[in-house]
N, CA, C and O atoms as a Tripos MOL2 file, in Angstrom:
@<TRIPOS>MOLECULE
protein
  308   307    77     0     0
PROTEIN
NO_CHARGES

@<TRIPOS>ATOM
      1 N         -54.2990  -13.7920  -20.0860 N.3       1 MET1
      2 CA        -53.3980  -13.6750  -18.9760 C.3       1 MET1
      3 C         -52.4390  -12.5080  -19.2160 C.2       1 MET1
      4 O         -51.8690  -12.3720  -20.2990 O.2       1 MET1
      5 N         -52.2700  -11.6730  -18.1960 N.am      2 ILE2
      6 CA        -51.3980  -10.5110  -18.3010 C.3       2 ILE2
      7 C         -50.0230  -10.8630  -17.7480 C.2       2 ILE2
      8 O         -49.8940  -11.3590  -16.6290 O.2       2 ILE2
      9 N         -49.0040  -10.5960  -18.5520 N.am      3 VAL3
     10 CA        -47.6330  -10.8800  -18.1360 C.3       3 VAL3
     11 C         -46.9190   -9.5500  -17.9120 C.2       3 VAL3
     12 O         -46.8670   -8.6940  -18.7960 O.2       3 VAL3
     13 N         -46.3790   -9.4010  -16.7230 N.am      4 LYS4
     14 CA        -45.6490   -8.1700  -16.4250 C.3       4 LYS4
     15 C         -44.2050   -8.3110  -16.8870 C.2       4 LYS4
     16 O         -43.6270   -9.3980  -16.8700 O.2       4 LYS4
     17 N         -43.6530   -7.2050  -17.2910 N.am      5 ASP5
     18 CA        -42.2600   -7.1870  -17.7200 C.3       5 ASP5
     19 C         -41.3780   -7.1900  -16.4830 C.2       5 ASP5
     20 O         -41.4120   -6.2490  -15.6910 O.2       5 ASP5
     21 N         -40.5900   -8.2420  -16.3150 N.am      6 LYS6
     22 CA        -39.7800   -8.4160  -15.1060 C.3       6 LYS6
     23 C         -38.3790   -7.8080  -15.2340 C.2       6 LYS6
     24 O         -37.6020   -7.8400  -14.2790 O.2       6 LYS6
     25 N         -38.0570   -7.2600  -16.3980 N.am      7 ARG7
     26 CA        -36.7140   -6.7100  -16.5850 C.3       7 ARG7
     27 C         -36.5260   -5.4580  -15.7420 C.2       7 ARG7
     28 O         -37.4110   -4.6080  -15.6490 O.2       7 ARG7
     29 N         -35.3710   -5.3700  -15.1400 N.am      8 LYS8
     30 CA        -35.0610   -4.1870  -14.3470 C.3       8 LYS8
     31 C         -34.6040   -3.0770  -15.2800 C.2       8 LYS8
     32 O         -33.8910   -3.3110  -16.2560 O.2       8 LYS8
     33 N         -35.0260   -1.8840  -14.9590 N.am      9 LYS9
     34 CA        -34.6210   -0.7360  -15.7570 C.3       9 LYS9
     35 C         -33.5420    0.0120  -14.9910 C.2       9 LYS9
     36 O         -33.7710    0.4820  -13.8770 O.2       9 LYS9
     37 N         -32.3890    0.1180  -15.5830 N.am     10 PHE10
     38 CA        -31.2660    0.7810  -14.9360 C.3      10 PHE10
     39 C         -31.1420    2.2020  -15.4570 C.2      10 PHE10
     40 O         -31.1750    2.4520  -16.6620 O.2      10 PHE10
     41 N         -30.9980    3.1260  -14.5120 N.am     11 ARG11
     42 CA        -30.7430    4.5140  -14.8890 C.3      11 ARG11
     43 C         -29.2570    4.6860  -15.1390 C.2      11 ARG11
     44 O         -28.4290    3.9460  -14.6090 O.2      11 ARG11
     45 N         -28.9430    5.6620  -15.9450 N.am     12 GLU12
     46 CA        -27.5460    6.0040  -16.1480 C.3      12 GLU12
     47 C         -26.9680    6.5020  -14.8420 C.2      12 GLU12
     48 O         -27.6270    7.2390  -14.1090 O.2      12 GLU12
     49 N         -25.7620    6.1140  -14.5490 N.am     13 VAL13
     50 CA        -25.1100    6.5880  -13.3370 C.3      13 VAL13
     51 C         -24.6640    8.0220  -13.5880 C.2      13 VAL13
     52 O         -23.8900    8.2950  -14.5060 O.2      13 VAL13
     53 N         -25.1650    8.9360  -12.7570 N.am     14 LEU14
     54 CA        -24.8230   10.3360  -12.9270 C.3      14 LEU14
     55 C         -23.5000   10.6320  -12.2430 C.2      14 LEU14
     56 O         -23.2670   10.2080  -11.1110 O.2      14 LEU14
     57 N         -22.6590   11.3400  -12.9150 N.am     15 LYS15
     58 CA        -21.3930   11.7840  -12.3370 C.3      15 LYS15
     59 C         -21.6520   13.1490  -11.7190 C.2      15 LYS15
     60 O         -22.3770   13.9700  -12.2810 O.2      15 LYS15
     61 N         -21.0610   13.3810  -10.5740 N.am     16 CYS16
     62 CA        -21.2450   14.6440   -9.8700 C.3      16 CYS16
     63 C         -20.8280   15.8030  -10.7740 C.2      16 CYS16
     64 O         -19.6990   15.8290  -11.2630 O.2      16 CYS16
     65 N         -21.7240   16.7560  -10.9970 N.am     17 ARG17
     66 CA        -21.4190   17.8580  -11.9100 C.3      17 ARG17
     67 C         -20.3240   18.7560  -11.3630 C.2      17 ARG17
     68 O         -19.5900   19.3820  -12.1270 O.2      17 ARG17
     69 N         -20.2140   18.8200  -10.0560 N.am     18 PHE18
     70 CA        -19.1860   19.6600   -9.4460 C.3      18 PHE18
     71 C         -17.8130   18.9970   -9.5490 C.2      18 PHE18
     72 O         -16.8040   19.6820   -9.7160 O.2      18 PHE18
     73 N         -17.7730   17.6780   -9.4500 N.am     19 CYS19
     74 CA        -16.5070   16.9590   -9.6360 C.3      19 CYS19
     75 C         -16.0610   17.0430  -11.0980 C.2      19 CYS19
     76 O         -14.8730   17.1920  -11.3820 O.2      19 CYS19
     77 N         -17.0210   16.9460  -12.0200 N.am     20 ARG20
     78 CA        -16.6930   17.0470  -13.4440 C.3      20 ARG20
     79 C         -16.0730   18.3950  -13.7780 C.2      20 ARG20
     80 O         -15.0930   18.4760  -14.5200 O.2      20 ARG20
     81 N         -16.6640   19.4710  -13.2130 N.am     21 ASP21
     82 CA        -16.1840   20.8280  -13.4870 C.3      21 ASP21
     83 C         -15.0570   21.2490  -12.5570 C.2      21 ASP21
     84 O         -14.5650   22.3750  -12.6380 O.2      21 ASP21
     85 N         -14.6450   20.3360  -11.6660 N.am     22 LYS22
     86 CA        -13.5710   20.5870  -10.7000 C.3      22 LYS22
     87 C         -13.8500   21.8210   -9.8430 C.2      22 LYS22
     88 O         -12.9910   22.6880   -9.6800 O.2      22 LYS22
     89 N         -15.0660   21.8840   -9.2990 N.am     23 VAL23
     90 CA        -15.4600   22.9710   -8.4030 C.3      23 VAL23
     91 C         -14.9970   22.6170   -6.9950 C.2      23 VAL23
     92 O         -15.3040   21.5380   -6.4880 O.2      23 VAL23
     93 N         -14.2670   23.5190   -6.3730 N.am     24 GLU24
     94 CA        -13.7610   23.2810   -5.0200 C.3      24 GLU24
     95 C         -14.8530   23.5030   -3.9770 C.2      24 GLU24
     96 O         -15.0380   22.6800   -3.0790 O.2      24 GLU24
     97 N         -15.5750   24.6180   -4.0990 N.am     25 GLU25
     98 CA        -16.5660   24.9690   -3.0930 C.3      25 GLU25
     99 C         -17.8000   25.5550   -3.7730 C.2      25 GLU25
    100 O         -17.6790   26.3000   -4.7460 O.2      25 GLU25
    101 N         -18.9710   25.2270   -3.2720 N.am     26 ILE26
    102 CA        -20.2200   25.7340   -3.8260 C.3      26 ILE26
    103 C         -20.5630   27.0320   -3.1090 C.2      26 ILE26
    104 O         -20.6240   27.0770   -1.8800 O.2      26 ILE26
    105 N         -20.7860   28.0860   -3.8860 N.am     27 ASP27
    106 CA        -21.0290   29.4080   -3.3230 C.3      27 ASP27
    107 C         -22.5290   29.6230   -3.1180 C.2      27 ASP27
    108 O         -23.3290   29.2990   -3.9960 O.2      27 ASP27
    109 N         -22.9030   30.1620   -1.9730 N.am     28 TYR28
    110 CA        -24.3180   30.3920   -1.6780 C.3      28 TYR28
    111 C         -24.8910   31.5440   -2.4960 C.2      28 TYR28
    112 O         -26.1100   31.6980   -2.5600 O.2      28 TYR28
    113 N         -24.0460   32.3520   -3.1200 N.am     29 LYS29
    114 CA        -24.5160   33.4830   -3.9200 C.3      29 LYS29
    115 C         -24.7730   33.1000   -5.3760 C.2      29 LYS29
    116 O         -25.3090   33.9030   -6.1400 O.2      29 LYS29
    117 N         -24.4010   31.9030   -5.7590 N.am     30 ASP30
    118 CA        -24.5960   31.4320   -7.1300 C.3      30 ASP30
    119 C         -25.9940   30.8210   -7.2500 C.2      30 ASP30
    120 O         -26.1650   29.6090   -7.1200 O.2      30 ASP30
    121 N         -26.9750   31.6630   -7.4970 N.am     31 LEU31
    122 CA        -28.3750   31.2270   -7.4620 C.3      31 LEU31
    123 C         -28.7490   30.3120   -8.6210 C.2      31 LEU31
    124 O         -29.6260   29.4620   -8.4710 O.2      31 LEU31
    125 N         -28.1100   30.4670   -9.7630 N.am     32 GLN32
    126 CA        -28.4380   29.6040  -10.9010 C.3      32 GLN32
    127 C         -28.1300   28.1470  -10.5900 C.2      32 GLN32
    128 O         -28.8880   27.2530  -10.9660 O.2      32 GLN32
    129 N         -27.0350   27.9130   -9.9140 N.am     33 VAL33
    130 CA        -26.6650   26.5430   -9.5430 C.3      33 VAL33
    131 C         -27.5870   26.0340   -8.4420 C.2      33 VAL33
    132 O         -28.0500   24.8940   -8.4930 O.2      33 VAL33
    133 N         -27.8520   26.8720   -7.4530 N.am     34 LEU34
    134 CA        -28.6600   26.4360   -6.3090 C.3      34 LEU34
    135 C         -30.1020   26.1480   -6.7020 C.2      34 LEU34
    136 O         -30.7210   25.2450   -6.1390 O.2      34 LEU34
    137 N         -30.6480   26.8950   -7.6560 N.am     35 GLN35
    138 CA        -32.0280   26.6660   -8.0640 C.3      35 GLN35
    139 C         -32.1910   25.3320   -8.7810 C.2      35 GLN35
    140 O         -33.2840   24.7660   -8.7890 O.2      35 GLN35
    141 N         -31.1230   24.8240   -9.3820 N.am     36 LYS36
    142 CA        -31.1780   23.5010  -10.0130 C.3      36 LYS36
    143 C         -31.1680   22.3850   -8.9770 C.2      36 LYS36
    144 O         -31.5400   21.2500   -9.2760 O.2      36 LYS36
    145 N         -30.7430   22.7090   -7.7580 N.am     37 MET37
    146 CA        -30.6410   21.7120   -6.6950 C.3      37 MET37
    147 C         -31.9190   21.6290   -5.8560 C.2      37 MET37
    148 O         -32.0320   20.7730   -4.9780 O.2      37 MET37
    149 N         -32.8860   22.5230   -6.1290 N.am     38 VAL38
    150 CA        -34.0790   22.6450   -5.2940 C.3      38 VAL38
    151 C         -35.3210   22.3970   -6.1480 C.2      38 VAL38
    152 O         -35.3830   22.8390   -7.2950 O.2      38 VAL38
    153 N         -36.3050   21.6960   -5.5950 N.am     39 THR39
    154 CA        -37.5570   21.4510   -6.3090 C.3      39 THR39
    155 C         -38.3950   22.7200   -6.3500 C.2      39 THR39
    156 O         -38.0350   23.7270   -5.7410 O.2      39 THR39
    157 N         -39.5020   22.6720   -7.0590 N.am     40 SER40
    158 CA        -40.3920   23.8330   -7.1360 C.3      40 SER40
    159 C         -41.0540   24.1100   -5.7900 C.2      40 SER40
    160 O         -41.5360   25.2170   -5.5480 O.2      40 SER40
    161 N         -41.0760   23.1050   -4.9150 N.am     41 GLN41
    162 CA        -41.6430   23.2860   -3.5790 C.3      41 GLN41
    163 C         -40.6180   23.7960   -2.5850 C.2      41 GLN41
    164 O         -40.9640   24.1210   -1.4490 O.2      41 GLN41
    165 N         -39.3620   23.8700   -2.9970 N.am     42 GLY42
    166 CA        -38.3190   24.3840   -2.1240 C.3      42 GLY42
    167 C         -37.5050   23.3140   -1.4210 C.2      42 GLY42
    168 O         -36.6700   23.6280   -0.5720 O.2      42 GLY42
    169 N         -37.7380   22.0500   -1.7620 N.am     43 LYS43
    170 CA        -36.9860   20.9620   -1.1250 C.3      43 LYS43
    171 C         -35.7320   20.6600   -1.9350 C.2      43 LYS43
    172 O         -35.7070   20.8220   -3.1550 O.2      43 LYS43
    173 N         -34.6930   20.2170   -1.2340 N.am     44 LEU44
    174 CA        -33.4560   19.8260   -1.9050 C.3      44 LEU44
    175 C         -33.6320   18.4680   -2.5740 C.2      44 LEU44
    176 O         -34.2680   17.5720   -2.0180 O.2      44 LEU44
    177 N         -33.0620   18.3190   -3.7790 N.am     45 TYR45
    178 CA        -33.0490   17.0140   -4.4190 C.3      45 TYR45
    179 C         -32.0860   16.1020   -3.6720 C.2      45 TYR45
    180 O         -31.0780   16.5590   -3.1340 O.2      45 TYR45
    181 N         -32.3960   14.8290   -3.6440 N.am     46 SER46
    182 CA        -31.5290   13.8640   -2.9690 C.3      46 SER46
    183 C         -30.2710   13.6250   -3.7980 C.2      46 SER46
    184 O         -30.1980   14.0150   -4.9630 O.2      46 SER46
    185 N         -29.2950   12.9880   -3.1890 N.am     47 ARG47
    186 CA        -28.0570   12.6560   -3.8950 C.3      47 ARG47
    187 C         -28.3380   11.7470   -5.0740 C.2      47 ARG47
    188 O         -27.7380   11.8840   -6.1400 O.2      47 ARG47
    189 N         -29.2490   10.8270   -4.8700 N.am     48 LYS48
    190 CA        -29.5830    9.8700   -5.9200 C.3      48 LYS48
    191 C         -30.1920   10.5870   -7.1260 C.2      48 LYS48
    192 O         -29.9120   10.2460   -8.2760 O.2      48 LYS48
    193 N         -31.0170   11.5710   -6.8460 N.am     49 ARG49
    194 CA        -31.7090   12.3010   -7.9140 C.3      49 ARG49
    195 C         -30.7970   13.3170   -8.5990 C.2      49 ARG49
    196 O         -30.8250   13.4550   -9.8220 O.2      49 ARG49
    197 N         -29.9870   14.0310   -7.8050 N.am     50 SER50
    198 CA        -29.1360   15.0790   -8.3720 C.3      50 SER50
    199 C         -27.8380   14.5230   -8.9390 C.2      50 SER50
    200 O         -27.2460   15.1260   -9.8340 O.2      50 SER50
    201 N         -27.3890   13.3770   -8.4250 N.am     51 GLY51
    202 CA        -26.1640   12.7720   -8.9120 C.3      51 GLY51
    203 C         -24.9120   13.3330   -8.2670 C.2      51 GLY51
    204 O         -23.8070   13.0920   -8.7520 O.2      51 GLY51
    205 N         -25.0630   14.0740   -7.1850 N.am     52 ASN52
    206 CA        -23.9060   14.6570   -6.5080 C.3      52 ASN52
    207 C         -23.2090   13.6230   -5.6400 C.2      52 ASN52
    208 O         -23.8190   12.6610   -5.1740 O.2      52 ASN52
    209 N         -21.9060   13.8470   -5.4320 N.am     53 CYS53
    210 CA        -21.1780   13.0170   -4.4800 C.3      53 CYS53
    211 C         -21.5080   13.5240   -3.0740 C.2      53 CYS53
    212 O         -22.1210   14.5810   -2.9240 O.2      53 CYS53
    213 N         -21.1080   12.7840   -2.0610 N.am     54 ALA54
    214 CA        -21.4550   13.1300   -0.6780 C.3      54 ALA54
    215 C         -20.8750   14.4830   -0.2740 C.2      54 ALA54
    216 O         -21.5470   15.2810    0.3790 O.2      54 ALA54
    217 N         -19.6420   14.7360   -0.6590 N.am     55 LYS55
    218 CA        -18.9740   15.9890   -0.2950 C.3      55 LYS55
    219 C         -19.7120   17.1960   -0.8650 C.2      55 LYS55
    220 O         -19.9770   18.1620   -0.1500 O.2      55 LYS55
    221 N         -20.0420   17.1380   -2.1490 N.am     56 HIS56
    222 CA        -20.6980   18.2750   -2.7810 C.3      56 HIS56
    223 C         -22.1720   18.3750   -2.3900 C.2      56 HIS56
    224 O         -22.7360   19.4690   -2.4050 O.2      56 HIS56
    225 N         -22.7980   17.2710   -2.0450 N.am     57 GLN57
    226 CA        -24.1810   17.3320   -1.5700 C.3      57 GLN57
    227 C         -24.2470   18.0650   -0.2380 C.2      57 GLN57
    228 O         -25.1600   18.8620   -0.0180 O.2      57 GLN57
    229 N         -23.2860   17.8060    0.6610 N.am     58 ARG58
    230 CA        -23.2380   18.5240    1.9370 C.3      58 ARG58
    231 C         -22.9920   20.0090    1.7180 C.2      58 ARG58
    232 O         -23.6150   20.8480    2.3690 O.2      58 ARG58
    233 N         -22.0810   20.3360    0.7980 N.am     59 GLN59
    234 CA        -21.8020   21.7420    0.5110 C.3      59 GLN59
    235 C         -23.0210   22.4290   -0.0940 C.2      59 GLN59
    236 O         -23.3170   23.5760    0.2410 O.2      59 GLN59
    237 N         -23.7260   21.7400   -0.9780 N.am     60 ALA60
    238 CA        -24.9210   22.3020   -1.6010 C.3      60 ALA60
    239 C         -26.0100   22.5230   -0.5610 C.2      60 ALA60
    240 O         -26.7070   23.5370   -0.5940 O.2      60 ALA60
    241 N         -26.1580   21.5860    0.3530 N.am     61 GLN61
    242 CA        -27.1520   21.7070    1.4130 C.3      61 GLN61
    243 C         -26.8560   22.9320    2.2730 C.2      61 GLN61
    244 O         -27.7590   23.7040    2.5950 O.2      61 GLN61
    245 N         -25.5960   23.1060    2.6400 N.am     62 GLN62
    246 CA        -25.2000   24.2460    3.4590 C.3      62 GLN62
    247 C         -25.3970   25.5530    2.6940 C.2      62 GLN62
    248 O         -25.8410   26.5440    3.2740 O.2      62 GLN62
    249 N         -25.0740   25.5690    1.4010 N.am     63 ALA63
    250 CA        -25.2170   26.7740    0.5870 C.3      63 ALA63
    251 C         -26.6840   27.1630    0.4370 C.2      63 ALA63
    252 O         -27.0170   28.3470    0.4880 O.2      63 ALA63
    253 N         -27.5630   26.1800    0.2520 N.am     64 VAL64
    254 CA        -28.9980   26.4680    0.1300 C.3      64 VAL64
    255 C         -29.5340   27.0300    1.4410 C.2      64 VAL64
    256 O         -30.3270   27.9710    1.4350 O.2      64 VAL64
    257 N         -29.1110   26.4640    2.5560 N.am     65 LYS65
    258 CA        -29.5680   26.9650    3.8550 C.3      65 LYS65
    259 C         -29.1070   28.3940    4.0880 C.2      65 LYS65
    260 O         -29.8620   29.2110    4.6160 O.2      65 LYS65
    261 N         -27.8690   28.7070    3.6970 N.am     66 ARG66
    262 CA        -27.3620   30.0740    3.8410 C.3      66 ARG66
    263 C         -28.1200   31.0370    2.9400 C.2      66 ARG66
    264 O         -28.4610   32.1430    3.3570 O.2      66 ARG66
    265 N         -28.3830   30.6190    1.7060 N.am     67 ALA67
    266 CA        -29.1080   31.4670    0.7640 C.3      67 ALA67
    267 C         -30.5370   31.7170    1.2420 C.2      67 ALA67
    268 O         -31.0700   32.8090    1.0400 O.2      67 ALA67
    269 N         -31.1560   30.7380    1.8630 N.am     68 ARG68
    270 CA        -32.4990   30.9320    2.4200 C.3      68 ARG68
    271 C         -32.4690   31.9130    3.5800 C.2      68 ARG68
    272 O         -33.3470   32.7680    3.7000 O.2      68 ARG68
    273 N         -31.4610   31.7920    4.4320 N.am     69 PHE69
    274 CA        -31.3540   32.6540    5.6100 C.3      69 PHE69
    275 C         -31.1790   34.1150    5.2000 C.2      69 PHE69
    276 O         -31.7150   35.0130    5.8510 O.2      69 PHE69
    277 N         -30.4360   34.3510    4.1320 N.am     70 ILE70
    278 CA        -30.1960   35.7170    3.6590 C.3      70 ILE70
    279 C         -31.3190   36.1780    2.7260 C.2      70 ILE70
    280 O         -31.2920   37.3150    2.2550 O.2      70 ILE70
    281 N         -32.2830   35.3370    2.4570 N.am     71 ALA71
    282 CA        -33.4530   35.6250    1.6180 C.3      71 ALA71
    283 C         -33.0970   35.7120    0.1380 C.2      71 ALA71
    284 O         -33.7420   36.4460   -0.6100 O.2      71 ALA71
    285 N         -32.0850   34.9750   -0.2900 N.am     72 LEU72
    286 CA        -31.7910   34.8740   -1.7150 C.3      72 LEU72
    287 C         -32.6530   33.7910   -2.3560 C.2      72 LEU72
    288 O         -33.0150   33.8840   -3.5290 O.2      72 LEU72
    289 N         -32.9750   32.7700   -1.5760 N.am     73 LEU73
    290 CA        -33.8750   31.6980   -2.0040 C.3      73 LEU73
    291 C         -35.0590   31.6440   -1.0470 C.2      73 LEU73
    292 O         -34.8960   31.8870    0.1490 O.2      73 LEU73
    293 N         -36.2480   31.3300   -1.5550 N.am     74 PRO74
    294 CA        -37.3890   31.1930   -0.6500 C.3      74 PRO74
    295 C         -37.3330   29.8670    0.1150 C.2      74 PRO74
    296 O         -36.7880   28.8800   -0.3790 O.2      74 PRO74
    297 N         -37.8930   29.8570    1.3060 N.am     75 TYR75
    298 CA        -37.9690   28.6170    2.0830 C.3      75 TYR75
    299 C         -38.9690   27.6560    1.4500 C.2      75 TYR75
    300 O         -38.7410   26.4470    1.4200 O.2      75 TYR75
    301 N         -40.0760   28.1960    0.9460 N.am     76 VAL76
    302 CA        -41.1320   27.3880    0.3380 C.3      76 VAL76
    303 C         -41.4430   27.9710   -1.0270 C.2      76 VAL76
    304 O         -41.5260   29.1880   -1.1940 O.2      76 VAL76
    305 N         -41.6170   27.0670   -2.0220 N.am     77 GLY77
    306 CA        -41.9310   27.4100   -3.3970 C.3      77 GLY77
    307 C         -42.3140   28.7920   -3.6010 C.2      77 GLY77
    308 O         -42.6020   29.1930   -4.7290 O.2      77 GLY77
@<TRIPOS>BOND
     1     1     2 1
     2     2     3 1
     3     3     4 2
     4     3     5 am
     5     5     6 1
     6     6     7 1
     7     7     8 2
     8     7     9 am
     9     9    10 1
    10    10    11 1
    11    11    12 2
    12    11    13 am
    13    13    14 1
    14    14    15 1
    15    15    16 2
    16    15    17 am
    17    17    18 1
    18    18    19 1
    19    19    20 2
    20    19    21 am
    21    21    22 1
    22    22    23 1
    23    23    24 2
    24    23    25 am
    25    25    26 1
    26    26    27 1
    27    27    28 2
    28    27    29 am
    29    29    30 1
    30    30    31 1
    31    31    32 2
    32    31    33 am
    33    33    34 1
    34    34    35 1
    35    35    36 2
    36    35    37 am
    37    37    38 1
    38    38    39 1
    39    39    40 2
    40    39    41 am
    41    41    42 1
    42    42    43 1
    43    43    44 2
    44    43    45 am
    45    45    46 1
    46    46    47 1
    47    47    48 2
    48    47    49 am
    49    49    50 1
    50    50    51 1
    51    51    52 2
    52    51    53 am
    53    53    54 1
    54    54    55 1
    55    55    56 2
    56    55    57 am
    57    57    58 1
    58    58    59 1
    59    59    60 2
    60    59    61 am
    61    61    62 1
    62    62    63 1
    63    63    64 2
    64    63    65 am
    65    65    66 1
    66    66    67 1
    67    67    68 2
    68    67    69 am
    69    69    70 1
    70    70    71 1
    71    71    72 2
    72    71    73 am
    73    73    74 1
    74    74    75 1
    75    75    76 2
    76    75    77 am
    77    77    78 1
    78    78    79 1
    79    79    80 2
    80    79    81 am
    81    81    82 1
    82    82    83 1
    83    83    84 2
    84    83    85 am
    85    85    86 1
    86    86    87 1
    87    87    88 2
    88    87    89 am
    89    89    90 1
    90    90    91 1
    91    91    92 2
    92    91    93 am
    93    93    94 1
    94    94    95 1
    95    95    96 2
    96    95    97 am
    97    97    98 1
    98    98    99 1
    99    99   100 2
   100    99   101 am
   101   101   102 1
   102   102   103 1
   103   103   104 2
   104   103   105 am
   105   105   106 1
   106   106   107 1
   107   107   108 2
   108   107   109 am
   109   109   110 1
   110   110   111 1
   111   111   112 2
   112   111   113 am
   113   113   114 1
   114   114   115 1
   115   115   116 2
   116   115   117 am
   117   117   118 1
   118   118   119 1
   119   119   120 2
   120   119   121 am
   121   121   122 1
   122   122   123 1
   123   123   124 2
   124   123   125 am
   125   125   126 1
   126   126   127 1
   127   127   128 2
   128   127   129 am
   129   129   130 1
   130   130   131 1
   131   131   132 2
   132   131   133 am
   133   133   134 1
   134   134   135 1
   135   135   136 2
   136   135   137 am
   137   137   138 1
   138   138   139 1
   139   139   140 2
   140   139   141 am
   141   141   142 1
   142   142   143 1
   143   143   144 2
   144   143   145 am
   145   145   146 1
   146   146   147 1
   147   147   148 2
   148   147   149 am
   149   149   150 1
   150   150   151 1
   151   151   152 2
   152   151   153 am
   153   153   154 1
   154   154   155 1
   155   155   156 2
   156   155   157 am
   157   157   158 1
   158   158   159 1
   159   159   160 2
   160   159   161 am
   161   161   162 1
   162   162   163 1
   163   163   164 2
   164   163   165 am
   165   165   166 1
   166   166   167 1
   167   167   168 2
   168   167   169 am
   169   169   170 1
   170   170   171 1
   171   171   172 2
   172   171   173 am
   173   173   174 1
   174   174   175 1
   175   175   176 2
   176   175   177 am
   177   177   178 1
   178   178   179 1
   179   179   180 2
   180   179   181 am
   181   181   182 1
   182   182   183 1
   183   183   184 2
   184   183   185 am
   185   185   186 1
   186   186   187 1
   187   187   188 2
   188   187   189 am
   189   189   190 1
   190   190   191 1
   191   191   192 2
   192   191   193 am
   193   193   194 1
   194   194   195 1
   195   195   196 2
   196   195   197 am
   197   197   198 1
   198   198   199 1
   199   199   200 2
   200   199   201 am
   201   201   202 1
   202   202   203 1
   203   203   204 2
   204   203   205 am
   205   205   206 1
   206   206   207 1
   207   207   208 2
   208   207   209 am
   209   209   210 1
   210   210   211 1
   211   211   212 2
   212   211   213 am
   213   213   214 1
   214   214   215 1
   215   215   216 2
   216   215   217 am
   217   217   218 1
   218   218   219 1
   219   219   220 2
   220   219   221 am
   221   221   222 1
   222   222   223 1
   223   223   224 2
   224   223   225 am
   225   225   226 1
   226   226   227 1
   227   227   228 2
   228   227   229 am
   229   229   230 1
   230   230   231 1
   231   231   232 2
   232   231   233 am
   233   233   234 1
   234   234   235 1
   235   235   236 2
   236   235   237 am
   237   237   238 1
   238   238   239 1
   239   239   240 2
   240   239   241 am
   241   241   242 1
   242   242   243 1
   243   243   244 2
   244   243   245 am
   245   245   246 1
   246   246   247 1
   247   247   248 2
   248   247   249 am
   249   249   250 1
   250   250   251 1
   251   251   252 2
   252   251   253 am
   253   253   254 1
   254   254   255 1
   255   255   256 2
   256   255   257 am
   257   257   258 1
   258   258   259 1
   259   259   260 2
   260   259   261 am
   261   261   262 1
   262   262   263 1
   263   263   264 2
   264   263   265 am
   265   265   266 1
   266   266   267 1
   267   267   268 2
   268   267   269 am
   269   269   270 1
   270   270   271 1
   271   271   272 2
   272   271   273 am
   273   273   274 1
   274   274   275 1
   275   275   276 2
   276   275   277 am
   277   277   278 1
   278   278   279 1
   279   279   280 2
   280   279   281 am
   281   281   282 1
   282   282   283 1
   283   283   284 2
   284   283   285 am
   285   285   286 1
   286   286   287 1
   287   287   288 2
   288   287   289 am
   289   289   290 1
   290   290   291 1
   291   291   292 2
   292   291   293 am
   293   293   294 1
   294   294   295 1
   295   295   296 2
   296   295   297 am
   297   297   298 1
   298   298   299 1
   299   299   300 2
   300   299   301 am
   301   301   302 1
   302   302   303 1
   303   303   304 2
   304   303   305 am
   305   305   306 1
   306   306   307 1
   307   307   308 2
@<TRIPOS>SUBSTRUCTURE
     1 MET1         2 RESIDUE 1 A MET
     2 ILE2         6 RESIDUE 1 A ILE
     3 VAL3        10 RESIDUE 1 A VAL
     4 LYS4        14 RESIDUE 1 A LYS
     5 ASP5        18 RESIDUE 1 A ASP
     6 LYS6        22 RESIDUE 1 A LYS
     7 ARG7        26 RESIDUE 1 A ARG
     8 LYS8        30 RESIDUE 1 A LYS
     9 LYS9        34 RESIDUE 1 A LYS
    10 PHE10       38 RESIDUE 1 A PHE
    11 ARG11       42 RESIDUE 1 A ARG
    12 GLU12       46 RESIDUE 1 A GLU
    13 VAL13       50 RESIDUE 1 A VAL
    14 LEU14       54 RESIDUE 1 A LEU
    15 LYS15       58 RESIDUE 1 A LYS
    16 CYS16       62 RESIDUE 1 A CYS
    17 ARG17       66 RESIDUE 1 A ARG
    18 PHE18       70 RESIDUE 1 A PHE
    19 CYS19       74 RESIDUE 1 A CYS
    20 ARG20       78 RESIDUE 1 A ARG
    21 ASP21       82 RESIDUE 1 A ASP
    22 LYS22       86 RESIDUE 1 A LYS
    23 VAL23       90 RESIDUE 1 A VAL
    24 GLU24       94 RESIDUE 1 A GLU
    25 GLU25       98 RESIDUE 1 A GLU
    26 ILE26      102 RESIDUE 1 A ILE
    27 ASP27      106 RESIDUE 1 A ASP
    28 TYR28      110 RESIDUE 1 A TYR
    29 LYS29      114 RESIDUE 1 A LYS
    30 ASP30      118 RESIDUE 1 A ASP
    31 LEU31      122 RESIDUE 1 A LEU
    32 GLN32      126 RESIDUE 1 A GLN
    33 VAL33      130 RESIDUE 1 A VAL
    34 LEU34      134 RESIDUE 1 A LEU
    35 GLN35      138 RESIDUE 1 A GLN
    36 LYS36      142 RESIDUE 1 A LYS
    37 MET37      146 RESIDUE 1 A MET
    38 VAL38      150 RESIDUE 1 A VAL
    39 THR39      154 RESIDUE 1 A THR
    40 SER40      158 RESIDUE 1 A SER
    41 GLN41      162 RESIDUE 1 A GLN
    42 GLY42      166 RESIDUE 1 A GLY
    43 LYS43      170 RESIDUE 1 A LYS
    44 LEU44      174 RESIDUE 1 A LEU
    45 TYR45      178 RESIDUE 1 A TYR
    46 SER46      182 RESIDUE 1 A SER
    47 ARG47      186 RESIDUE 1 A ARG
    48 LYS48      190 RESIDUE 1 A LYS
    49 ARG49      194 RESIDUE 1 A ARG
    50 SER50      198 RESIDUE 1 A SER
    51 GLY51      202 RESIDUE 1 A GLY
    52 ASN52      206 RESIDUE 1 A ASN
    53 CYS53      210 RESIDUE 1 A CYS
    54 ALA54      214 RESIDUE 1 A ALA
    55 LYS55      218 RESIDUE 1 A LYS
    56 HIS56      222 RESIDUE 1 A HIS
    57 GLN57      226 RESIDUE 1 A GLN
    58 ARG58      230 RESIDUE 1 A ARG
    59 GLN59      234 RESIDUE 1 A GLN
    60 ALA60      238 RESIDUE 1 A ALA
    61 GLN61      242 RESIDUE 1 A GLN
    62 GLN62      246 RESIDUE 1 A GLN
    63 ALA63      250 RESIDUE 1 A ALA
    64 VAL64      254 RESIDUE 1 A VAL
    65 LYS65      258 RESIDUE 1 A LYS
    66 ARG66      262 RESIDUE 1 A ARG
    67 ALA67      266 RESIDUE 1 A ALA
    68 ARG68      270 RESIDUE 1 A ARG
    69 PHE69      274 RESIDUE 1 A PHE
    70 ILE70      278 RESIDUE 1 A ILE
    71 ALA71      282 RESIDUE 1 A ALA
    72 LEU72      286 RESIDUE 1 A LEU
    73 LEU73      290 RESIDUE 1 A LEU
    74 PRO74      294 RESIDUE 1 A PRO
    75 TYR75      298 RESIDUE 1 A TYR
    76 VAL76      302 RESIDUE 1 A VAL
    77 GLY77      306 RESIDUE 1 A GLY
């Protein structure tokens, strides 16, 4: 008989990296930061995955969209 492990696995709660570093606004020209927020396919990581708070997730989303429009980031991988 096979017994499955019923214990729940809890992930560490991620603290928003921008709140930790006391960043006021996310700049669309800061490509090193923006590339960490985007998958290899060009999709934005979710709040749950990236650990951002709601305020900084919205700012990151807007910054990525601006960077794509100016062709600093590709739309697709």
